[in-house]
C-alpha positions in Angstrom: 0.0 0.0 0.0 1.0 3.6 -0.6 2.6 5.3 2.5 0.0 7.1 4.4 0.1 10.9 4.5 0.1 12.9 7.8 -3.6 13.8 7.2 -4.7 10.2 6.7 -7.5 8.9 8.9 -8.0 5.1 8.7 -11.7 5.3 9.8 -12.5 7.2 6.6 -11.3 4.3 4.5 -13.3 2.0 6.8 -16.4 4.0 6.0 -15.6 3.8 2.3 -15.4 0.0 2.7 -18.9 -0.1 4.2 -20.2 2.0 1.4 -18.7 0.1 -1.5 -19.5 -3.3 0.1 -23.1 -2.3 0.6 -23.4 -1.2 -3.0 -21.8 -4.4 -4.3 -23.9 -6.6 -2.1 -27.1 -4.9 -3.2 -26.2 -5.1 -6.9 -25.3 -8.8 -6.5 -28.6 -9.6 -4.9 -30.9 -6.8 -3.7 -32.7 -8.9 -1.1 -29.5 -9.4 0.8 -29.3 -5.7 1.7 -32.4 -3.9 0.4 -31.2 -0.4 1.0 -27.6 -1.0 -0.1 -27.9 1.4 -3.0 -27.7 4.2 -0.5 -24.0 3.3 0.0 -23.6 5.9 -2.8 -25.1 8.5 -0.4 -22.4 7.6 2.1 -19.7 8.1 -0.6 -21.1 11.6 -1.4 -20.8 12.7 2.2 -17.3 11.3 2.5 -16.3 13.0 -0.8 -17.5 16.4 0.3 -15.6 16.0 3.6 -12.4 14.7 2.2 -12.1 17.1 -0.7 -12.5 20.0 1.7 -9.8 18.7 4.0 -7.5 18.0 1.1 -7.8 21.5 -0.3 -7.4 23.0 3.2 -4.2 21.0 3.8 -2.4 22.5 0.8 -0.7 25.9 0.7 -3.1 28.6 -0.3 -3.0 29.4 -4.0 -5.4 31.8 -5.5 -6.7 32.7 -8.9 -6.3 30.5 -12.0 -3.4 28.6 -10.4 -5.6 27.5 -7.6 -8.3 26.3 -9.9 -5.8 24.5 -12.1 -4.3 22.7 -9.1 -7.7 21.6 -7.8 -8.9 20.3 -11.2 -5.6 18.6 -11.9 -5.8 16.8 -8.6 -9.4 15.7 -9.3 -8.4 14.7 -12.8 -5.6 12.5 -11.5 -7.9 10.9 -9.0 -10.8 10.2 -11.2 -10.0 10.2 -14.9 -7.3 7.5 -15.5 -9.1 4.5 -13.9 -12.5 5.8 -15.3 -11.2 6.0 -18.9 -9.6 2.5 -18.7 -12.8 1.0 -17.2 -15.1 2.6 -19.7 -13.0 1.6 -22.7 -12.7 -2.0 -21.6 -16.4 -2.1 -20.9 -17.1 -0.6 -24.3 -14.9 -3.3 -26.0 -16.6 -6.2 -24.1 -20.0 -4.7 -24.7 -19.4 -4.5 -28.4 -18.3 -8.1 -28.4 -21.1 -9.6 -26.3 -24.1 -7.3 -26.0 -26.4 -6.9 -29.1 -28.6 -3.9 -29.7 -32.0 -4.3 -28.1 -34.7 -2.7 -26.0 -32.7 -3.7 -22.9 -29.5 -2.0 -24.2 -30.8 0.9 -26.3 -29.6 3.5 -23.8 -26.3 1.9 -22.9 -24.1 3.4 -25.7 -25.1 7.0 -25.1 -24.7 6.5 -21.3 -21.2 5.2 -21.8 -20.3 8.0 -24.2 -21.5 10.7 -21.8 -19.8 9.0 -18.9 -16.5 10.2 -20.3 -17.5 13.8 -19.9 -19.4 13.4 -16.6 -23.0 13.7 -18.0 -24.2 10.1 -17.8 -26.6 11.0 -14.9 -28.4 13.5 -17.2 -28.7 10.8 -19.9 -30.2 8.3 -17.4 -32.6 10.9 -16.1 -33.8 11.6 -19.6 -34.6 8.0 -20.5 -37.6 7.7 -18.3 -36.2 4.5 -16.7 -35.4 4.7 -13.0 -32.4 3.1 -11.3 -34.4 0.0 -10.5 -35.8 -0.8 -13.9 -34.6 -3.7 -16.2 -33.0 -1.5 -18.8 -30.9 0.1 -16.1 -29.9 -3.2 -14.7 -28.6 -4.3 -18.1 -26.8 -1.1 -18.8 -23.1 -1.6 -18.0 -22.6 2.2 -17.5 -25.4 2.8 -15.1 -23.2 3.2 -12.1 -21.4 6.2 -13.6 -24.3 8.4 -12.7 -22.8 9.0 -9.3 -19.4 9.9 -10.8 -21.3 12.4 -13.0 -22.8 14.0 -9.8 -19.4 14.2 -8.2 -17.8 15.7 -11.3 -20.5 18.3 -11.6 -20.1 19.1 -7.9 -16.4 19.6 -8.3 -17.0 22.2 -11.0 -18.9 24.3 -8.4 -16.8 23.4 -5.3 -13.8 25.7 -5.8 -16.1 28.7 -6.5 -17.8 28.2 -3.2 -14.6 27.2 -1.3 -12.4 30.0 -2.8 -12.9 32.4 0.1 -11.8 29.7 2.7 -8.2 30.6 2.3 -8.8 34.3 2.8 -8.7 34.3 6.6 -11.5 34.1 9.3 -13.9 36.4 7.4 -13.5 34.4 4.2 -14.0 31.1 6.1 -17.3 32.3 7.4 -18.3 33.5 3.9 -17.5 30.1 2.4 -19.4 28.4 5.2 -22.4 30.6 4.4 -22.2 29.9 0.7 -22.1 26.2 1.2 -24.9 26.4 3.8 -27.2 28.3 1.4 -26.4 25.9 -1.5 -26.9 22.8 0.7 -30.2 24.0 2.1 -31.4 25.0 -1.3 -30.6 21.5 -2.7 -32.2 19.8 0.2 -35.3 21.9 -0.1 -35.5 21.1 -3.8 -35.1 17.4 -3.1 -37.9 17.5 -0.6 -40.1 19.5 -3.0 -39.6 17.0 -5.8 -40.3 14.1 -3.5 -43.5 15.6 -2.3 -44.6 16.8 -5.7 -44.5 13.2 -7.0 -43.8 11.9 -10.4 -40.2 13.1 -10.4 -38.5 10.1 -8.7 -36.2 9.5 -11.7 -34.9 13.1 -11.9 -34.6 13.3 -8.1 -32.4 10.2 -8.0 -30.0 11.1 -10.7 -29.6 14.9 -10.8 -26.9 16.9 -9.1 -29.5 19.6 -8.0 -31.2 17.0 -5.7 -27.9 15.4 -4.6 -25.7 18.5 -3.9 -26.9 18.6 -0.3 -25.3 15.2 0.5 -21.9 16.3 -0.7 -22.5 19.8 0.7 -23.2 18.2 4.1 -19.7 16.7 4.1 -18.2 20.1 3.3 -20.1 21.8 6.0 -19.0 19.2 8.6 -15.4 19.8 7.7 -15.8 23.5 7.9 -17.6 23.5 11.2 -14.9 21.1 12.7 -12.1 23.3 11.4 -13.7 26.5 12.6 -14.2 25.0 16.1 -10.6 23.5 16.2 -11.9 20.0 16.3 -10.7 18.7 12.9 -7.3 17.5 14.2 -7.5 14.7 16.8 -5.9 15.4 20.2 -2.3 13.9 20.7 -3.7 11.4 23.2 -7.1 10.0 22.3 -9.5 9.8 25.3 -9.8 6.4 26.8 -12.8 4.5 28.1 -16.5 5.4 27.6 -17.2 9.0 27.0 -20.3 11.1 26.1 -19.4 10.4 22.5 -19.9 6.7 22.7 -23.8 6.7 22.7 -23.7 9.2 19.8 -21.3 7.0 17.9 -23.6 4.1 18.4 -26.6 6.1 17.3 -24.7 7.2 14.2 -23.8 3.6 13.4 -27.4 2.5 13.9 -28.6 5.4 11.6 -26.2 4.3 8.9 -27.2 0.6 9.2 -30.9 1.5 9.2 -30.5 3.5 6.0 -28.5 0.7 4.3 -31.1 -1.8 5.2 -34.5 0.0 4.9 -34.1 2.5 2.1 -36.8 2.0 -0.6 -36.7 2.4 -4.4 -38.4 5.7 -5.3 -37.7 7.4 -2.0 -34.1 8.5 -2.6 -32.4 10.9 -2.0 -35.3 12.1 0.1 -36.3 10.8 2.6 -34.6 7.5 2.7 -31.2 9.0 1.9 -31.4 11.1 5.1 -30.4 8.2 7.4 -27.1 7.1 5.8 -26.2 10.8 5.5 -26.8 11.5 9.2 -25.1 8.3 10.2 -22.0 9.1 8.1 -21.9 12.7 9.4 -22.1 11.5 12.9 -19.3 8.9 12.5 -17.0 11.3 10.6 -17.5 14.1 13.1 -17.1 12.1 16.3 -14.3 9.8 15.1 -12.4 12.8 13.8 -12.0 14.0 17.4 -11.8 10.7 19.0 -10.6 7.9 16.6 -9.4 5.6 19.3 -12.8 4.1 20.4 -13.9 0.6 19.5 -15.9 1.7 16.4 -12.9 3.7 15.1 -10.6 0.8 15.7 -13.0 -1.6 13.9 -13.2 0.8 10.9 -9.4 1.1 10.9 -8.6 -2.6 10.8 -6.4 -3.8 7.9 -9.2 -5.5 5.9 -11.5 -2.5 6.1 -8.7 -0.1 5.2 -7.6 -2.3 2.3 -11.2 -2.4 0.9 -11.6 1.3 1.5 -8.4 2.2 -0.4 -9.6 0.0 -3.3 -13.2 1.3 -3.1 -13.0 3.6 -6.2 -11.7 0.7 -8.3 -14.2 -1.7 -6.8 -17.1 0.7 -7.5 -15.9 1.2 -11.1 -15.5 -2.4 -12.0 -18.2 -4.3 -10.1 -21.1 -3.0 -12.1 -19.9 -3.7 -15.7 -18.7 -7.1 -14.5 -22.1 -7.9 -13.0 -23.9 -6.6 -16.1 -21.7 -8.6 -18.5 -22.4 -11.7 -16.5 -26.1 -11.0 -16.7 -25.9 -10.8 -20.5 -23.8 -14.0 -20.9 -23.7 -16.8 -18.3 -26.1 -15.1 -15.8 -25.6 -14.0 -12.2 -28.2 -16.1 -10.4 -26.2 -19.1 -9.2 -23.7 -19.3 -6.4 -20.9 -20.3 -8.9 -21.5 -17.4 -11.3 -21.8 -14.9 -8.4 -18.5 -16.1 -6.9 -16.8 -15.9 -10.3 -18.1 -12.4 -10.8 -16.8 -11.3 -7.4 -13.4 -12.8 -8.2 -13.3 -10.9 -11.5 -14.2 -7.7 -9.7 -11.5 -8.2 -7.1 -8.8 -8.9 -9.7 -9.7 -6.1 -12.0 -10.0 -3.6 -9.1 -6.6 -4.5 -7.8 -5.0 -4.3 -11.3 -6.6 -0.9 -11.8 -5.5 0.4 -8.4 -2.0 -1.0 -8.7 -1.2 -0.1 -12.4 -3.5 2.8 -13.2 -4.6 4.7 -10.1 -1.4 4.7 -8.1 1.2 5.3 -10.8 -0.7 8.3 -12.2 -1.5 9.8 -8.8 1.9 9.3 -7.2 4.4 8.4 -9.9 7.3 10.8 -10.4 7.1 10.5 -14.2 3.6 12.0 -14.2 4.5 15.1 -12.2 3.8 17.8 -14.8 2.2 21.2 -14.4 -1.4 21.4 -13.3 -2.5 23.2 -16.4 -1.0 20.5 -18.6 -2.6 17.8 -16.5 -6.0 19.4 -17.0 -5.5 19.9 -20.7 -4.2 16.4 -21.3 -6.9 14.9 -19.1 -9.7 16.6 -21.0 -8.1 15.5 -24.3 -8.0 11.9 -23.1 -11.6 12.0 -22.0 -12.8 13.3 -25.4 -10.6 10.8 -27.2 -12.1 8.0 -25.0 -15.6 9.1 -26.0 -14.6 9.0 -29.6 -13.1 5.5 -29.3 -16.2 4.3 -27.6 -18.3 5.6 -30.5 -16.1 3.9 -33.0 -16.5 0.6 -31.1 -20.2 0.9 -31.3 -20.3 1.8 -35.0 -18.1 -1.2 -35.9 -19.9 -3.7 -33.7 -21.4 -5.7 -36.6 -17.9 -6.5 -37.8 -16.3 -7.2 -34.4 -19.0 -8.7 -32.3 -19.0 -12.3 -31.2 -22.8 -12.3 -31.3 -24.6 -13.8 -34.2 -27.3 -11.1 -33.6 -24.9 -8.2 -34.3 -23.1 -10.0 -37.2 -26.4 -10.9 -39.0 -28.2 -7.7 -38.2 -30.2 -7.6 -41.4 -31.9 -10.9 -40.4 -32.4 -10.1 -36.8 -33.6 -6.5 -36.9 -36.7 -5.4 -38.8 -35.1 -2.1 -39.9 -35.1 -2.9 -43.7 -31.6 -1.6 -44.0 -30.9 -4.1 -46.8 -33.7 -2.6 -49.0 -31.5 0.1 -50.6 -29.0 -2.5 -51.9 -31.8 -4.8 -53.1 -33.7 -2.1 -54.9 -31.3 0.8 -55.5 -33.7 2.4 -58.1 -36.5 2.8 -55.6 -36.9 5.0 -52.6 -39.2 4.8 -49.6 -40.0 7.8 -47.4 -40.6 7.2 -43.7 -41.7 10.1 -41.5 -43.7 10.7 -38.4 -47.1 12.5 -38.7 -49.1 14.0 -35.9 -52.1 12.2 -34.5 -54.3 13.3 -31.6 -52.6 12.1 -28.5 -49.4 11.0 -30.3 -48.1 10.3 -33.7 -48.1 7.8 -36.5 -45.5 6.6 -39.0 -46.2 7.2 -42.6 -44.6 5.1 -45.4 -44.7 6.4 -48.9 -42.9 5.2 -52.0 -40.7 7.9 -53.6 -38.9 7.5 -56.9 -39.3 4.0 -58.3 -39.2 3.8 -62.2 -41.5 1.3 -63.9 -43.8 0.6 -61.0 -47.4 1.5 -60.8 -49.0 2.6 -57.5 -52.0 1.1 -55.9 -54.9 3.5 -55.2 -55.6 1.7 -51.9 -54.4 3.0 -48.5 -53.3 0.7 -45.8 -53.7 1.5 -42.1 -51.9 -0.7 -39.5 -52.6 -0.3 -35.8 -51.7 -2.1 -32.6 -49.1 -2.5 -30.0 -45.3 -3.1 -30.3 -46.0 -6.1 -32.4 -47.6 -3.9 -35.0 -44.5 -1.7 -34.9 -42.4 -4.9 -35.4 -43.8 -5.0 -39.0 -41.6 -2.0 -39.9 -39.6 -3.9 -42.5 -42.6 -5.6 -44.1 -44.4 -2.3 -44.4 -41.4 -0.5 -45.9 -41.0 -3.3 -48.5 -44.7 -3.2 -49.2 -44.6 0.5 -49.8 -42.0 0.0 -52.4 -43.7 -3.0 -54.1 -47.3 -1.7 -53.8 -46.8 2.1 -53.9 -49.8 2.8 -51.7 -49.3 5.0 -48.6 -49.2 3.1 -45.3 -49.9 4.6 -41.9 -48.6 2.7 -38.9 -50.0 3.4 -35.4 -48.3 1.7 -32.5 -48.3 2.0 -28.7 -46.6 -0.6 -26.5 -49.1 -2.9 -24.8 -52.1 -1.4 -26.5 -53.4 -3.9 -29.2 -56.7 -3.1 -30.8 -59.0 -6.2 -30.6 -56.3 -7.6 -28.2 -58.9 -9.7 -26.4 -57.0 -9.3 -23.2 -58.9 -6.5 -21.5 -60.0 -9.1 -18.9 -56.7 -8.5 -17.2 -57.8 -5.1 -16.1 -58.8 -1.7 -17.5 -56.1 0.5 -19.1 -57.3 4.1 -19.6 -54.2 5.1 -21.6 -54.8 2.2 -24.1 -58.5 3.1 -24.3 -57.6 6.7 -25.2 -55.0 5.5 -27.7 -57.6 3.2 -29.4 -60.1 6.1 -29.6 -57.6 8.4 -31.2 -56.4 5.9 -33.7 -59.9 4.9 -34.9 -60.9 8.6 -35.1 -57.9 9.3 -37.3 -58.5 6.3 -39.5 -62.2 7.3 -39.8 -61.2 10.7 -41.0 -58.9 9.4 -43.7 -60.1 6.0 -44.9 -62.0 5.5 -48.1 -64.0 2.5 -49.4 -61.6 -0.2 -50.5 -58.9 0.9 -48.0 -57.5 -1.8 -45.6 -57.0 -1.6 -41.9 -54.7 -4.3 -40.4 -55.1 -4.7 -36.6 -52.0 -6.5 -35.3 -50.9 -7.2 -31.8 -49.9 -9.7 -29.1 -53.1 -11.6 -28.4 -51.5 -14.6 -26.6 -49.9 -14.4 -23.2 -46.1 -13.9 -23.1 -44.1 -16.9 -22.0 -40.9 -15.0 -21.6 -39.7 -11.4 -21.3 -36.3 -10.1 -22.4 -35.1 -10.1 -18.8 -37.3 -12.7 -17.1 -39.0 -16.1 -17.4 -42.6 -16.7 -16.6 -44.4 -19.6 -14.9 -45.8 -21.2 -18.1 -48.3 -23.4 -16.3 -49.7 -20.4 -14.4 -49.8 -18.2 -17.5 -51.7 -21.0 -19.4 -54.2 -21.5 -16.6 -55.0 -17.7 -16.4 -55.3 -17.5 -20.2 -57.7 -20.4 -20.4 -59.7 -19.5 -17.3 -63.5 -18.9 -17.2 -62.8 -15.2 -16.3 -60.7 -14.8 -19.4 -63.4 -16.4 -21.6 -66.0 -14.1 -20.1 -63.7 -11.0 -20.7 -63.1 -12.0 -24.3 -66.8 -12.4 -24.9 -67.5 -8.9 -23.6 -64.6 -7.5 -25.7 -65.9 -9.1 -28.9 -69.1 -7.1 -28.6 -67.2 -3.9 -27.8 -65.0 -4.1 -30.8 -67.8 -5.0 -33.2 -69.5 -1.9 -32.1 -66.3 0.2 -32.5 -65.4 -1.1 -35.9 -68.8 -1.2 -37.5 -68.7 2.4 -38.8 -65.5 1.7 -40.7 -66.7 -1.6 -42.1 -70.0 -0.2 -43.3 -68.1 2.5 -45.3 -66.4 -0.3 -47.3 -63.1 -0.3 -45.4 -61.7 -3.8 -45.1 -60.8 -4.8 -41.6 -58.1 -7.4 -41.4 -57.5 -9.1 -38.0 -54.1 -10.7 -37.5 -54.4 -14.2 -36.0 -52.1 -14.9 -33.0 -48.5 -15.7 -33.9 -46.5 -18.2 -31.8 -44.9 -17.2 -28.6 -41.6 -18.7 -27.4 -40.5 -19.7 -23.9 -37.2 -17.8 -24.2 -35.9 -14.8 -26.3 -33.8 -16.0 -29.2 -31.5 -12.9 -29.3 -30.4 -13.7 -25.8 -30.0 -17.4 -26.2 -28.5 -18.0 -29.7 -24.7 -17.6 -28.9 -22.3 -20.0 -27.4 -21.6 -17.7 -24.5 -25.3 -17.1 -23.5 -27.3 -20.2 -24.4 -27.0 -21.5 -20.9 -28.1 -18.3 -19.3 -31.0 -18.8 -16.9 -33.2 -16.8 -19.2 -32.9 -19.7 -21.7 -33.9 -22.4 -19.2 -37.2 -23.2 -20.9 -35.7 -23.5 -24.3 -36.6 -21.6 -27.4 -39.0 -24.2 -29.0 -42.6 -25.0 -28.1 -45.0 -27.7 -29.3 -47.4 -26.4 -31.9 -50.2 -28.2 -30.0 -49.5 -25.9 -27.0 -49.7 -22.8 -29.1 -52.9 -24.0 -30.8 -54.4 -24.6 -27.3 -53.6 -21.0 -26.4 -54.8 -19.7 -29.7 -58.1 -21.5 -29.7 -60.2 -19.1 -27.6 -58.5 -16.0 -29.1 -59.1 -17.3 -32.6 -62.7 -18.0 -31.8 -63.1 -14.4 -30.6 -61.5 -12.9 -33.7 -63.8 -15.0 -35.9 -66.8 -13.6 -34.0 -65.5 -10.1 -34.6 -64.9 -10.8 -38.3 -68.3 -12.3 -38.6 -69.9 -9.2 -37.1 -68.2 -6.8 -39.6 -69.0 -6.6 -43.3 -66.0 -7.5 -45.4 -63.7 -8.3 -42.4 -61.2 -11.1 -42.6 -58.5 -12.9 -40.6 -54.9 -13.1 -41.8 -53.0 -16.0 -40.1 -49.1 -15.9 -40.1 -49.1 -19.2 -38.1 -48.7 -21.7 -40.9 -45.5 -19.9 -42.1 -44.0 -19.3 -38.7 -44.8 -22.8 -37.3 -45.3 -25.3 -40.1 -44.3 -28.4 -38.2 -45.1 -30.1 -34.9 -42.6 -27.8 -33.1 -42.6 -24.0 -33.3 -38.9 -23.1 -33.8 -37.1 -19.8 -33.4 -35.4 -20.2 -36.8 -36.0 -21.2 -40.4 -33.1 -22.4 -42.5 -30.7 -21.0 -39.9 -32.3 -17.6 -39.9 -34.3 -16.1 -37.0 -38.0 -15.8 -37.2 -38.3 -13.9 -33.9 -36.1 -11.4 -32.2 -37.3 -12.0 -28.7 -40.0 -14.4 -27.4 -42.7 -12.9 -29.6 -41.6 -10.0 -31.8 -40.8 -10.7 -35.4 -37.2 -10.5 -36.7 -36.2 -8.9 -40.0 -36.2 -12.3 -41.7 -39.6 -13.0 -40.2 -40.9 -9.8 -41.8 -39.6 -10.8 -45.2 -41.0 -14.4 -44.9 -44.5 -13.1 -44.2 -44.6 -10.3 -46.8 -45.6 -12.5 -49.9 -48.4 -14.1 -47.9 -49.7 -10.7 -46.7 -49.6 -9.4 -50.3 -51.6 -12.4 -51.4 -54.2 -11.6 -48.7 -54.5 -8.0 -49.9 -54.9 -9.3 -53.5 -57.8 -11.5 -52.4 -59.4 -8.5 -50.8 -59.1 -6.5 -54.0 -60.6 -9.3 -56.0 -64.0 -8.5 -54.4 -65.0 -4.8 -54.7 -66.1 -3.3 -51.4 -69.7 -2.3 -51.1 -70.4 0.8 -49.0 -73.7 1.2 -47.2 -75.9 4.0 -48.4 
């Protein structure tokens, strides 16, 4: 270990050890320490306290030289290990993690982590710290580093007067007091206002008070002459012992009882108070039993490695989740071993040499300039790794992206003479996607319009609709809202006002545009999911609920509702096409198709399912769709099932190419497979001219 400086206090490293171990334990298995995520709150208080003490200990330097010294020291402390960790994480992510709903915010988070803005990215995504997409983002943990880095931009401005004598010290104390109280008040306001839990968790404005509390503690101790411990620590039980015990209990209570959605206020208050109490009391009397426990060699060792441990534990855990899983004792132990090894290597060969090595002793201004350049260069390298992923990845999903993703990116090469225009158009309550054929020599255009509406499974027809726009020439409008299928026949699971409003807006828009002979395709997930991208379901329970009497009664009521809603369109000669249920798979193919992930627990049920099981699930839904079609003039059912599951087993692939991306959304190849059949269905509709009611 590096030789300890005169201003070194072992109990501070002990507190760092508690904080980082709490965070790691929580991230490994949240039920083991439900409030462990507030270990970051402990880090914030310690950071405010230590950075103040560190600046105070140095000879006073004002002006730009003082700022350069401060930022150079912070740069040496944070940037080297961060850049190495982010670049290694980016490289491994490009090799092992395919693009998906679970990972769609990861790349931007990682890029912004180089410049200390990842917390703002995470706050803008609408996914809180406890959501699946956050859990599978290997850069999520950098939000706290972003908060600290933004705090460090403000710190010297508020601390500048501290070196100007007694009056300056009181001025600095007042500035930090005002800023801390304002931040705390804002955090309380956002918590009571409701609906701002995501912003409140991530943003510096609601976290400043935790770092500011550490600064204020140092300033108060320094002003009262209590920052430096007495030469001979008091022995025996003193008045401080009960307060130390209460502080320790407050810290432990916070780490155990903090709840998602209640941080930083109010559940972040307890670890902050506990940390302040321990820091303040142990600073004056470090010789008690709590101080000695925090200062033991194991605690100090973990504390000195805490930054590296924090940096590396999260990407290791996330990469394990994406590949072999993190659910078993063996994989958990292997992950912890990797974390320990990488953390030690980072501390030994990156952190220590760059902080204390003689060869790196350059001017502060040069350190700042070079550090900023390296951070920007790192962000550029991360972007390059993302853009070249399809060539470097070990995943078949990334390498064969045209087959897996329904983006129709291969259409330009296949038909270079044709163009398709895709744009968003306004719809009451949202927007729709409009597909129109542009230049395409030698092809006539259909006079029919096609409207496609439904949930995310309607949106998954993106490639088929682009290709159809080129082949057919008719304008296509796609309406989609996740979880909101029209004629979904699943309303028995409970009312959904948002989906009901979406359906009304979509039907009103179609009603205002559709003409006799136009076609409306209503697509969506009408069977229960057997798997999610991040979780398996109890198939037996899902089947029992889907086939229950309550579900049958709900579907019957829904049939009558949709016949009533769709009759005005059908009577105008608009052809309603109901998509029959497609197969659903017990595991998501994109997460289970590589050598390194096929034994992940998410794949435990396998990717195949007997056709007889799907037909059993389909039977009541198909009967309901047939009743809807029978009640609407000119309505029909289009069934993709024979193409997607032609044999006794429903498979995830056909001829080595994926039919599905996850457990139920179509792949790009699945889109292309169904296109000719859907075209044939449209031709059959055109063969019989629609008859509009007078």
